[in-house]
Wavefront OBJ file of the C-alpha trace (Angstrom):
o trace
v -111.164 -29.809 54.990
v -109.527 -32.776 53.368
v -111.380 -34.719 50.781
v -110.804 -38.411 50.895
v -111.120 -40.837 48.121
v -111.166 -44.184 49.810
v -111.994 -47.057 47.572
v -109.880 -50.044 48.568
v -109.667 -52.644 45.916
v -108.312 -56.123 46.369
v -107.135 -57.740 43.230
v -105.189 -60.961 42.965
v -103.010 -60.502 39.917
v -101.858 -63.485 37.911
v -98.179 -64.251 38.250
v -97.936 -62.275 41.494
v -96.990 -63.864 44.762
v -99.258 -61.663 46.825
v -102.564 -59.815 46.653
v -102.639 -56.056 46.981
v -104.813 -53.146 47.938
v -104.308 -49.643 46.681
v -106.096 -46.634 48.146
v -105.816 -42.982 47.225
v -106.240 -39.942 49.487
v -106.369 -36.502 47.851
v -105.041 -33.552 49.827
v -107.000 -30.281 49.824
v -105.924 -26.909 48.403
v -103.694 -28.242 45.672
v -104.591 -25.908 42.793
v -101.646 -24.079 41.272
v -103.639 -20.902 40.804
v -104.976 -20.911 44.394
v -108.466 -19.957 43.205
v -111.651 -21.940 43.501
v -111.936 -24.630 40.878
v -115.360 -25.017 39.288
v -114.658 -28.580 38.159
v -111.755 -30.578 39.563
v -109.614 -32.711 37.278
v -110.699 -36.315 37.105
v -109.219 -39.597 35.961
v -111.314 -40.968 33.060
v -114.126 -42.901 34.732
v -113.601 -41.310 38.163
v -112.028 -42.433 41.430
v -113.118 -46.060 41.105
v -111.513 -46.304 37.660
v -108.323 -44.662 38.999
v -108.058 -47.222 41.796
v -108.676 -50.005 39.282
v -105.968 -48.583 36.992
v -103.481 -48.487 39.872
v -104.339 -51.987 41.125
v -104.206 -53.505 37.661
v -100.969 -51.828 36.571
v -98.811 -51.727 39.703
v -95.784 -53.966 39.432
v -94.113 -55.545 42.434
v -90.762 -57.334 42.433
v -90.883 -61.144 42.393
v -89.649 -61.422 46.000
v -90.843 -58.227 47.668
v -89.984 -57.430 51.255
v -92.894 -56.284 53.393
v -91.044 -53.144 54.500
v -90.437 -52.012 50.917
v -93.945 -52.691 49.631
v -96.380 -51.887 52.460
v -97.043 -48.251 53.180
v -97.798 -45.013 51.426
v -96.285 -42.737 48.825
v -97.343 -39.082 48.808
v -96.873 -37.400 45.467
v -97.575 -34.070 43.837
v -98.291 -33.664 40.145
v -99.785 -31.188 37.723
v -102.750 -31.977 35.512
v -102.342 -29.742 32.490
v -105.068 -28.010 30.467
v -104.962 -30.902 27.974
v -105.273 -33.523 30.747
v -101.678 -34.701 30.584
v -99.740 -35.397 33.793
v -96.542 -33.412 34.353
v -94.170 -32.369 37.124
v -94.515 -35.566 39.177
v -92.666 -35.305 42.487
v -92.488 -37.686 45.425
v -93.304 -35.665 48.550
v -92.953 -38.554 50.988
v -91.628 -41.861 49.726
v -91.938 -45.461 50.835
v -88.933 -47.156 49.216
v -86.886 -46.559 46.098
v -88.717 -49.409 44.340
v -92.223 -48.152 45.142
v -91.357 -44.491 44.581
v -90.120 -45.319 41.066
v -93.159 -47.530 40.466
v -95.502 -44.723 41.530
v -93.818 -42.323 39.103
v -94.029 -44.966 36.350
v -97.752 -45.497 37.016
v -98.515 -41.788 36.845
v -96.316 -41.235 33.770
v -98.168 -44.084 32.028
v -101.587 -42.822 33.128
v -104.092 -41.955 30.431
v -104.928 -38.268 30.101
v -107.251 -36.923 32.766
v -110.252 -34.657 32.292
v -108.741 -31.245 33.073
v -109.877 -28.929 35.840
v -112.228 -26.172 34.748
v -112.664 -22.598 35.894
v -115.100 -20.227 34.223
v -115.719 -22.809 31.502
v -112.024 -22.928 30.585
v -109.540 -25.742 31.267
v -106.888 -24.829 33.850
v -103.680 -26.369 35.138
v -104.204 -27.934 38.556
v -101.620 -29.293 40.958
v -102.721 -32.312 42.970
v -101.070 -33.737 46.042
v -102.322 -37.116 47.147
v -101.279 -40.319 48.841
v -101.340 -43.824 47.409
v -101.361 -46.592 50.014
v -99.897 -49.929 48.962
v -100.482 -53.169 50.861
v -99.405 -56.681 50.030
v -101.762 -59.108 51.707
v -101.135 -62.788 52.373
v -98.932 -65.183 50.531
v -99.708 -67.860 47.969
v -98.389 -70.414 50.476
v -100.767 -69.237 53.231
l 1 2 3 4 5 6 7 8 9 10 11 12 13 14 15 16 17 18 19 20 21 22 23 24 25 26 27 28 29 30 31 32 33 34 35 36 37 38 39 40 41 42 43 44 45 46 47 48 49 50 51 52 53 54 55 56 57 58 59 60 61 62 63 64 65 66 67 68 69 70 71 72 73 74 75 76 77 78 79 80 81 82 83 84 85 86 87 88 89 90 91 92 93 94 95 96 97 98 99 100 101 102 103 104 105 106 107 108 109 110 111 112 113 114 115 116 117 118 119 120 121 122 123 124 125 126 127 128 129 130 131 132 133 134 135 136 137 138 139 140
């Protein structure tokens, strides 16, 4: 069973030509140790805060093309015992620009709350999809 985190956020950023939505879908069975996880890793503040972080910090080129910016990037990453993000890999990319931006966003991410098993922090591998959408135009 897939767990979905679906919290679309629309945020008109200053100095951007377009508005955006960013949604995140987590894929199931992504633990490195393949055992049940008592507590899954979590972005500080939860899924809503993660979506807000992505929406607030994503950078688009000044003149983006719709094909390059609209769509999804599936990535895999490890959340270490200390909450740091490592081993970020693009599983299915959108465009070179957005793939690099996704890696930059995750590299710049604050430390997460680590996954827990038996009361101990564990390394967990997550695979999830970030959907990017530019909506409208300032001239519309």
